[in-house]
Structures are given as structure tokens and as C-alpha cells.
Biopython code that builds the backbone (N, CA, C, O; Angstrom):
import numpy as np
from Bio.PDB.StructureBuilder import StructureBuilder

atoms = [
    (1, "UNK", "N", (41.990, 86.659, 100.204)),
    (1, "UNK", "CA", (42.919, 86.086, 99.259)),
    (1, "UNK", "C", (42.169, 85.231, 98.233)),
    (1, "UNK", "O", (42.484, 85.263, 97.044)),
    (2, "UNK", "N", (41.180, 84.469, 98.699)),
    (2, "UNK", "CA", (40.415, 83.629, 97.773)),
    (2, "UNK", "C", (39.664, 84.471, 96.744)),
    (2, "UNK", "O", (39.593, 84.101, 95.572)),
    (3, "UNK", "N", (39.112, 85.586, 97.169)),
    (3, "UNK", "CA", (38.429, 86.462, 96.216)),
    (3, "UNK", "C", (39.404, 87.005, 95.179)),
    (3, "UNK", "O", (39.058, 87.136, 94.005)),
    (4, "UNK", "N", (40.608, 87.316, 95.605)),
    (4, "UNK", "CA", (41.643, 87.793, 94.681)),
    (4, "UNK", "C", (41.979, 86.701, 93.673)),
    (4, "UNK", "O", (42.125, 86.979, 92.483)),
    (5, "UNK", "N", (42.102, 85.467, 94.137)),
    (5, "UNK", "CA", (42.403, 84.349, 93.238)),
    (5, "UNK", "C", (41.306, 84.154, 92.191)),
    (5, "UNK", "O", (41.589, 83.759, 91.060)),
    (6, "UNK", "N", (40.075, 84.427, 92.562)),
    (6, "UNK", "CA", (38.959, 84.245, 91.640)),
    (6, "UNK", "C", (38.921, 85.279, 90.514)),
    (6, "UNK", "O", (38.205, 85.087, 89.531)),
    (7, "UNK", "N", (39.664, 86.348, 90.638)),
    (7, "UNK", "CA", (39.640, 87.392, 89.613)),
    (7, "UNK", "C", (40.167, 86.903, 88.264)),
    (7, "UNK", "O", (39.678, 87.318, 87.213)),
    (8, "UNK", "N", (41.169, 86.019, 88.300)),
    (8, "UNK", "CA", (41.750, 85.483, 87.057)),
    (8, "UNK", "C", (42.666, 84.335, 87.417)),
    (8, "UNK", "O", (43.265, 84.344, 88.492)),
    (9, "UNK", "N", (42.791, 83.357, 86.559)),
    (9, "UNK", "CA", (43.699, 82.239, 86.829)),
    (9, "UNK", "C", (45.160, 82.672, 86.761)),
    (9, "UNK", "O", (46.027, 82.033, 87.357)),
    (10, "UNK", "N", (45.433, 83.743, 86.043)),
    (10, "UNK", "CA", (46.792, 84.283, 85.929)),
    (10, "UNK", "C", (46.946, 85.433, 86.932)),
    (10, "UNK", "O", (46.294, 86.466, 86.783)),
    (11, "UNK", "N", (47.801, 85.268, 87.951)),
    (11, "UNK", "CA", (47.965, 86.336, 88.956)),
    (11, "UNK", "C", (48.333, 87.694, 88.364)),
    (11, "UNK", "O", (47.995, 88.726, 88.943)),
    (12, "UNK", "N", (49.011, 87.713, 87.236)),
    (12, "UNK", "CA", (49.401, 88.982, 86.613)),
    (12, "UNK", "C", (48.219, 89.701, 85.978)),
    (12, "UNK", "O", (48.337, 90.866, 85.596)),
    (13, "UNK", "N", (47.082, 89.025, 85.861)),
    (13, "UNK", "CA", (45.899, 89.618, 85.221)),
    (13, "UNK", "C", (44.744, 89.825, 86.194)),
    (13, "UNK", "O", (43.616, 90.074, 85.770)),
    (14, "UNK", "N", (45.011, 89.726, 87.481)),
    (14, "UNK", "CA", (43.954, 89.925, 88.476)),
    (14, "UNK", "C", (43.748, 91.420, 88.691)),
    (14, "UNK", "O", (44.611, 92.109, 89.235)),
    (15, "UNK", "N", (42.606, 91.900, 88.259)),
    (15, "UNK", "CA", (42.369, 93.346, 88.301)),
    (15, "UNK", "C", (41.006, 93.657, 88.897)),
    (15, "UNK", "O", (40.135, 92.794, 89.005)),
    (16, "UNK", "N", (40.852, 94.901, 89.274)),
    (16, "UNK", "CA", (39.603, 95.413, 89.810)),
    (16, "UNK", "C", (38.522, 95.291, 88.734)),
    (16, "UNK", "O", (38.737, 95.744, 87.610)),
    (17, "UNK", "N", (37.379, 94.699, 89.040)),
    (17, "UNK", "CA", (36.341, 94.541, 88.026)),
    (17, "UNK", "C", (35.727, 95.859, 87.547)),
    (17, "UNK", "O", (35.053, 95.881, 86.518)),
    (18, "UNK", "N", (35.944, 96.930, 88.259)),
    (18, "UNK", "CA", (35.368, 98.216, 87.875)),
    (18, "UNK", "C", (36.369, 99.104, 87.142)),
    (18, "UNK", "O", (36.032, 99.702, 86.120)),
    (19, "UNK", "N", (37.588, 99.195, 87.651)),
    (19, "UNK", "CA", (38.582, 100.084, 87.046)),
    (19, "UNK", "C", (39.447, 99.384, 86.013)),
    (19, "UNK", "O", (40.006, 100.037, 85.133)),
    (20, "UNK", "N", (39.567, 98.060, 86.105)),
    (20, "UNK", "CA", (40.448, 97.320, 85.204)),
    (20, "UNK", "C", (41.912, 97.399, 85.597)),
    (20, "UNK", "O", (42.769, 96.853, 84.902)),
    (21, "UNK", "N", (42.211, 98.070, 86.696)),
    (21, "UNK", "CA", (43.593, 98.199, 87.158)),
    (21, "UNK", "C", (44.013, 96.939, 87.906)),
    (21, "UNK", "O", (43.231, 96.352, 88.653)),
    (22, "UNK", "N", (45.257, 96.539, 87.693)),
    (22, "UNK", "CA", (45.810, 95.349, 88.323)),
    (22, "UNK", "C", (45.821, 95.497, 89.846)),
    (22, "UNK", "O", (46.114, 96.570, 90.374)),
    (23, "UNK", "N", (45.501, 94.411, 90.539)),
    (23, "UNK", "CA", (45.574, 94.350, 91.997)),
    (23, "UNK", "C", (46.759, 93.443, 92.338)),
    (23, "UNK", "O", (46.616, 92.220, 92.336)),
    (24, "UNK", "N", (47.917, 94.020, 92.628)),
    (24, "UNK", "CA", (49.093, 93.202, 92.924)),
    (24, "UNK", "C", (49.007, 92.551, 94.300)),
    (24, "UNK", "O", (48.500, 93.145, 95.252)),
    (25, "UNK", "N", (49.503, 91.338, 94.387)),
    (25, "UNK", "CA", (49.444, 90.600, 95.653)),
    (25, "UNK", "C", (50.126, 91.361, 96.785)),
    (25, "UNK", "O", (49.633, 91.359, 97.913)),
    (26, "UNK", "N", (51.254, 92.011, 96.497)),
    (26, "UNK", "CA", (51.976, 92.703, 97.568)),
    (26, "UNK", "C", (51.229, 93.919, 98.108)),
    (26, "UNK", "O", (51.652, 94.495, 99.110)),
    (27, "UNK", "N", (50.128, 94.325, 97.473)),
    (27, "UNK", "CA", (49.319, 95.441, 97.967)),
    (27, "UNK", "C", (47.904, 95.005, 98.352)),
    (27, "UNK", "O", (47.108, 95.820, 98.817)),
    (28, "UNK", "N", (47.593, 93.730, 98.161)),
    (28, "UNK", "CA", (46.240, 93.240, 98.368)),
    (28, "UNK", "C", (45.670, 93.576, 99.741)),
    (28, "UNK", "O", (44.497, 93.931, 99.858)),
    (29, "UNK", "N", (46.485, 93.467, 100.766)),
    (29, "UNK", "CA", (45.991, 93.685, 102.124)),
    (29, "UNK", "C", (46.225, 95.108, 102.625)),
    (29, "UNK", "O", (46.193, 95.361, 103.830)),
    (30, "UNK", "N", (46.459, 96.029, 101.700)),
    (30, "UNK", "CA", (46.616, 97.433, 102.067)),
    (30, "UNK", "C", (45.248, 98.109, 102.076)),
    (30, "UNK", "O", (44.234, 97.496, 101.740)),
    (31, "UNK", "N", (45.237, 99.365, 102.462)),
    (31, "UNK", "CA", (43.966, 100.111, 102.495)),
    (31, "UNK", "C", (43.524, 100.588, 101.111)),
    (31, "UNK", "O", (42.516, 101.286, 101.000)),
    (32, "UNK", "N", (44.255, 100.227, 100.058)),
    (32, "UNK", "CA", (43.870, 100.592, 98.692)),
    (32, "UNK", "C", (42.719, 99.728, 98.170)),
    (32, "UNK", "O", (42.026, 100.113, 97.227)),
    (33, "UNK", "N", (42.521, 98.564, 98.785)),
    (33, "UNK", "CA", (41.545, 97.598, 98.292)),
    (33, "UNK", "C", (40.601, 97.178, 99.402)),
    (33, "UNK", "O", (40.925, 97.271, 100.586)),
    (34, "UNK", "N", (39.410, 96.709, 98.993)),
    (34, "UNK", "CA", (38.472, 96.204, 99.980)),
    (34, "UNK", "C", (37.537, 95.190, 99.344)),
    (34, "UNK", "O", (37.393, 95.123, 98.123)),
    (35, "UNK", "N", (36.906, 94.404, 100.206)),
    (35, "UNK", "CA", (35.895, 93.460, 99.749)),
    (35, "UNK", "C", (34.651, 94.257, 99.397)),
    (35, "UNK", "O", (34.230, 95.134, 100.152)),
    (36, "UNK", "N", (34.079, 93.954, 98.273)),
    (36, "UNK", "CA", (32.967, 94.711, 97.702)),
    (36, "UNK", "C", (31.802, 93.774, 97.406)),
    (36, "UNK", "O", (32.000, 92.680, 96.878)),
    (37, "UNK", "N", (30.593, 94.200, 97.744)),
    (37, "UNK", "CA", (29.394, 93.469, 97.326)),
    (37, "UNK", "C", (29.083, 93.895, 95.892)),
    (37, "UNK", "O", (28.878, 95.078, 95.625)),
    (38, "UNK", "N", (29.049, 92.941, 94.982)),
    (38, "UNK", "CA", (28.791, 93.247, 93.573)),
    (38, "UNK", "C", (27.401, 93.866, 93.424)),
    (38, "UNK", "O", (27.257, 94.952, 92.861)),
    (39, "UNK", "N", (26.395, 93.181, 93.922)),
    (39, "UNK", "CA", (25.050, 93.760, 94.013)),
    (39, "UNK", "C", (24.866, 94.211, 95.453)),
    (39, "UNK", "O", (25.147, 93.441, 96.372)),
    (40, "UNK", "N", (24.409, 95.422, 95.674)),
    (40, "UNK", "CA", (24.356, 95.976, 97.025)),
    (40, "UNK", "C", (23.644, 95.062, 98.026)),
    (40, "UNK", "O", (22.521, 94.614, 97.793)),
    (41, "UNK", "N", (24.311, 94.802, 99.120)),
    (41, "UNK", "CA", (23.723, 93.991, 100.192)),
    (41, "UNK", "C", (22.464, 94.658, 100.734)),
    (41, "UNK", "O", (21.520, 93.976, 101.132)),
    (42, "UNK", "N", (22.449, 95.978, 100.750)),
    (42, "UNK", "CA", (21.291, 96.711, 101.274)),
    (42, "UNK", "C", (20.036, 96.476, 100.438)),
    (42, "UNK", "O", (18.922, 96.642, 100.935)),
    (43, "UNK", "N", (20.207, 96.090, 99.166)),
    (43, "UNK", "CA", (19.061, 95.846, 98.289)),
    (43, "UNK", "C", (18.763, 94.363, 98.119)),
    (43, "UNK", "O", (17.605, 93.976, 97.962)),
    (44, "UNK", "N", (19.797, 93.533, 98.150)),
    (44, "UNK", "CA", (19.615, 92.108, 97.866)),
    (44, "UNK", "C", (19.670, 91.241, 99.112)),
    (44, "UNK", "O", (19.215, 90.098, 99.092)),
    (45, "UNK", "N", (20.225, 91.774, 100.200)),
    (45, "UNK", "CA", (20.446, 91.028, 101.446)),
    (45, "UNK", "C", (21.360, 89.823, 101.226)),
    (45, "UNK", "O", (21.380, 88.898, 102.039)),
    (46, "UNK", "N", (22.110, 89.837, 100.136)),
    (46, "UNK", "CA", (22.991, 88.728, 99.774)),
    (46, "UNK", "C", (24.400, 89.029, 100.267)),
    (46, "UNK", "O", (25.098, 89.880, 99.716)),
    (47, "UNK", "N", (24.804, 88.319, 101.312)),
    (47, "UNK", "CA", (26.144, 88.485, 101.870)),
    (47, "UNK", "C", (27.013, 87.252, 101.597)),
    (47, "UNK", "O", (28.055, 87.066, 102.225)),
    (48, "UNK", "N", (26.573, 86.416, 100.654)),
    (48, "UNK", "CA", (27.310, 85.204, 100.331)),
    (48, "UNK", "C", (28.553, 85.524, 99.509)),
    (48, "UNK", "O", (28.615, 86.567, 98.858)),
    (49, "UNK", "N", (29.535, 84.643, 99.534)),
    (49, "UNK", "CA", (30.777, 84.866, 98.769)),
    (49, "UNK", "C", (30.549, 85.091, 97.276)),
    (49, "UNK", "O", (31.320, 85.811, 96.642)),
    (50, "UNK", "N", (29.520, 84.497, 96.709)),
    (50, "UNK", "CA", (29.253, 84.657, 95.279)),
    (50, "UNK", "C", (28.919, 86.110, 94.920)),
    (50, "UNK", "O", (29.018, 86.493, 93.754)),
    (51, "UNK", "N", (28.530, 86.913, 95.898)),
    (51, "UNK", "CA", (28.198, 88.319, 95.662)),
    (51, "UNK", "C", (29.333, 89.257, 96.087)),
    (51, "UNK", "O", (29.122, 90.460, 96.240)),
    (52, "UNK", "N", (30.516, 88.714, 96.273)),
    (52, "UNK", "CA", (31.640, 89.543, 96.722)),
    (52, "UNK", "C", (32.810, 89.461, 95.755)),
    (52, "UNK", "O", (33.011, 88.459, 95.069)),
    (53, "UNK", "N", (33.566, 90.534, 95.722)),
    (53, "UNK", "CA", (34.794, 90.591, 94.942)),
    (53, "UNK", "C", (35.744, 91.551, 95.644)),
    (53, "UNK", "O", (35.419, 92.113, 96.690)),
    (54, "UNK", "N", (36.909, 91.730, 95.061)),
    (54, "UNK", "CA", (37.896, 92.700, 95.553)),
    (54, "UNK", "C", (37.913, 93.870, 94.577)),
    (54, "UNK", "O", (37.927, 93.666, 93.363)),
    (55, "UNK", "N", (37.911, 95.081, 95.093)),
    (55, "UNK", "CA", (37.987, 96.256, 94.223)),
    (55, "UNK", "C", (38.862, 97.322, 94.863)),
    (55, "UNK", "O", (39.162, 97.275, 96.056)),
    (56, "UNK", "N", (39.257, 98.272, 94.050)),
    (56, "UNK", "CA", (39.935, 99.441, 94.589)),
    (56, "UNK", "C", (38.949, 100.166, 95.505)),
    (56, "UNK", "O", (37.757, 100.254, 95.210)),
    (57, "UNK", "N", (39.461, 100.677, 96.606)),
    (57, "UNK", "CA", (38.652, 101.402, 97.581)),
    (57, "UNK", "C", (37.829, 102.486, 96.896)),
    (57, "UNK", "O", (36.622, 102.579, 97.120)),
    (58, "UNK", "N", (38.469, 103.306, 96.064)),
    (58, "UNK", "CA", (37.772, 104.428, 95.434)),
    (58, "UNK", "C", (36.732, 103.961, 94.433)),
    (58, "UNK", "O", (35.676, 104.584, 94.320)),
    (59, "UNK", "N", (36.992, 102.888, 93.703)),
    (59, "UNK", "CA", (36.004, 102.362, 92.753)),
    (59, "UNK", "C", (34.754, 101.917, 93.502)),
    (59, "UNK", "O", (33.636, 102.130, 93.034)),
    (60, "UNK", "N", (34.944, 101.300, 94.660)),
    (60, "UNK", "CA", (33.800, 100.877, 95.462)),
    (60, "UNK", "C", (33.019, 102.092, 95.955)),
    (60, "UNK", "O", (31.789, 102.059, 95.972)),
    (61, "UNK", "N", (33.692, 103.144, 96.347)),
    (61, "UNK", "CA", (33.010, 104.367, 96.786)),
    (61, "UNK", "C", (32.227, 104.977, 95.620)),
    (61, "UNK", "O", (31.096, 105.431, 95.794)),
    (62, "UNK", "N", (32.835, 104.984, 94.435)),
    (62, "UNK", "CA", (32.167, 105.561, 93.271)),
    (62, "UNK", "C", (30.943, 104.740, 92.867)),
    (62, "UNK", "O", (29.951, 105.296, 92.396)),
    (63, "UNK", "N", (31.007, 103.437, 93.047)),
    (63, "UNK", "CA", (29.880, 102.561, 92.732)),
    (63, "UNK", "C", (28.744, 102.777, 93.719)),
    (63, "UNK", "O", (27.573, 102.788, 93.340)),
    (64, "UNK", "N", (29.095, 102.948, 94.976)),
    (64, "UNK", "CA", (28.091, 103.196, 96.003)),
    (64, "UNK", "C", (27.112, 102.045, 96.153)),
    (64, "UNK", "O", (27.470, 100.883, 95.959)),
    (65, "UNK", "N", (25.898, 102.366, 96.493)),
    (65, "UNK", "CA", (24.839, 101.369, 96.705)),
    (65, "UNK", "C", (24.093, 101.097, 95.402)),
    (65, "UNK", "O", (22.863, 101.071, 95.374)),
    (66, "UNK", "N", (24.844, 100.897, 94.333)),
    (66, "UNK", "CA", (24.252, 100.637, 93.016)),
    (66, "UNK", "C", (24.845, 99.358, 92.444)),
    (66, "UNK", "O", (25.904, 98.907, 92.882)),
    (67, "UNK", "N", (24.166, 98.781, 91.473)),
    (67, "UNK", "CA", (24.735, 97.647, 90.750)),
    (67, "UNK", "C", (25.851, 98.200, 89.849)),
    (67, "UNK", "O", (25.887, 99.403, 89.592)),
    (68, "UNK", "N", (26.748, 97.352, 89.373)),
    (68, "UNK", "CA", (27.774, 97.840, 88.454)),
    (68, "UNK", "C", (27.174, 98.518, 87.223)),
    (68, "UNK", "O", (27.699, 99.528, 86.753)),
    (69, "UNK", "N", (26.084, 97.971, 86.703)),
    (69, "UNK", "CA", (25.457, 98.592, 85.536)),
    (69, "UNK", "C", (24.882, 99.956, 85.877)),
    (69, "UNK", "O", (25.049, 100.908, 85.115)),
    (70, "UNK", "N", (24.208, 100.060, 87.012)),
    (70, "UNK", "CA", (23.649, 101.352, 87.415)),
    (70, "UNK", "C", (24.751, 102.396, 87.595)),
    (70, "UNK", "O", (24.568, 103.566, 87.260)),
    (71, "UNK", "N", (25.889, 101.965, 88.124)),
    (71, "UNK", "CA", (26.973, 102.901, 88.412)),
    (71, "UNK", "C", (27.782, 103.267, 87.173)),
    (71, "UNK", "O", (28.162, 104.425, 86.998)),
    (72, "UNK", "N", (28.047, 102.287, 86.315)),
    (72, "UNK", "CA", (28.994, 102.514, 85.222)),
    (72, "UNK", "C", (28.434, 102.200, 83.833)),
    (72, "UNK", "O", (29.124, 102.412, 82.836)),
    (73, "UNK", "N", (27.216, 101.707, 83.748)),
    (73, "UNK", "CA", (26.657, 101.243, 82.478)),
    (73, "UNK", "C", (26.406, 102.318, 81.445)),
    (73, "UNK", "O", (26.370, 102.019, 80.251)),
    (74, "UNK", "N", (26.234, 103.543, 81.858)),
    (74, "UNK", "CA", (25.969, 104.622, 80.892)),
    (74, "UNK", "C", (27.246, 105.252, 80.351)),
    (74, "UNK", "O", (27.189, 106.166, 79.529)),
    (75, "UNK", "N", (28.386, 104.773, 80.805)),
    (75, "UNK", "CA", (29.659, 105.289, 80.330)),
    (75, "UNK", "C", (30.255, 104.271, 79.362)),
    (75, "UNK", "O", (30.721, 103.220, 79.803)),
    (76, "UNK", "N", (30.255, 104.548, 78.054)),
    (76, "UNK", "CA", (30.705, 103.564, 77.066)),
    (76, "UNK", "C", (32.142, 103.080, 77.283)),
    (76, "UNK", "O", (32.480, 101.956, 76.914)),
    (77, "UNK", "N", (32.973, 103.915, 77.872)),
    (77, "UNK", "CA", (34.365, 103.514, 78.084)),
    (77, "UNK", "C", (34.547, 102.802, 79.432)),
    (77, "UNK", "O", (35.656, 102.384, 79.767)),
    (78, "UNK", "N", (33.462, 102.666, 80.204)),
    (78, "UNK", "CA", (33.556, 102.007, 81.512)),
    (78, "UNK", "C", (33.979, 102.984, 82.583)),
    (78, "UNK", "O", (33.955, 104.200, 82.396)),
    (79, "UNK", "N", (34.368, 102.419, 83.707)),
    (79, "UNK", "CA", (34.795, 103.240, 84.842)),
    (79, "UNK", "C", (36.160, 103.855, 84.556)),
    (79, "UNK", "O", (37.025, 103.210, 83.962)),
    (80, "UNK", "N", (36.348, 105.077, 84.971)),
    (80, "UNK", "CA", (37.650, 105.739, 84.772)),
    (80, "UNK", "C", (38.322, 105.953, 86.089)),
    (80, "UNK", "O", (39.426, 106.494, 86.139)),
]
sb = StructureBuilder()
sb.init_structure("model")
sb.init_model(0)
sb.init_chain("A")
sb.init_seg("    ")
for serial, (resi, resn, name, xyz) in enumerate(atoms, 1):
    if name == "N":
        sb.init_residue(resn, " ", resi, " ")
    sb.init_atom(name, np.array(xyz, "f"), 0.0, 1.0, " ", f" {name:<3s}", serial, name[0])
structure = sb.get_structure()
């Protein structure tokens, strides 16, 4: 819940950092979303809260063991 709150001060604007899609509170604890390491833990060994966020399950799978830039940086329109 705290990670969700950190996405934006306005609950109506809390969205997945990769897809830009809104993460509604009533679905936050469903299997559609998961805690995500922004920079891969396997590469940085950083498991601290500062390296975590909430994302759509599929966006996290698409990102894989890459940084956000490595995964989505070559797409000018961002993640789809």
C-alpha cells in the first residue's frame, strides 16, 4: 500500500510507471499487480524499498531482468 501511495499524491493519478495505466485501489491487491524491483535485484543486489514500485504484472514480465531504460528506452512512445 505504501508503494502505491508513493506513485502520486493524487490517488486518481497513481499509475504503473511502465504502462502509464491507472492502478485503482480496489484492484491493488489482485493478481494484476505486483511489487517490482526498478533496477534488477539480480544485478544490483538492492532489495531496499527505494528500489521497489508497483507495476502491472505483465509490464513487469515484459521488463524482465533489465532496467526500465534497457527494456523500454528504445521505444519513443514508451511501453505499450
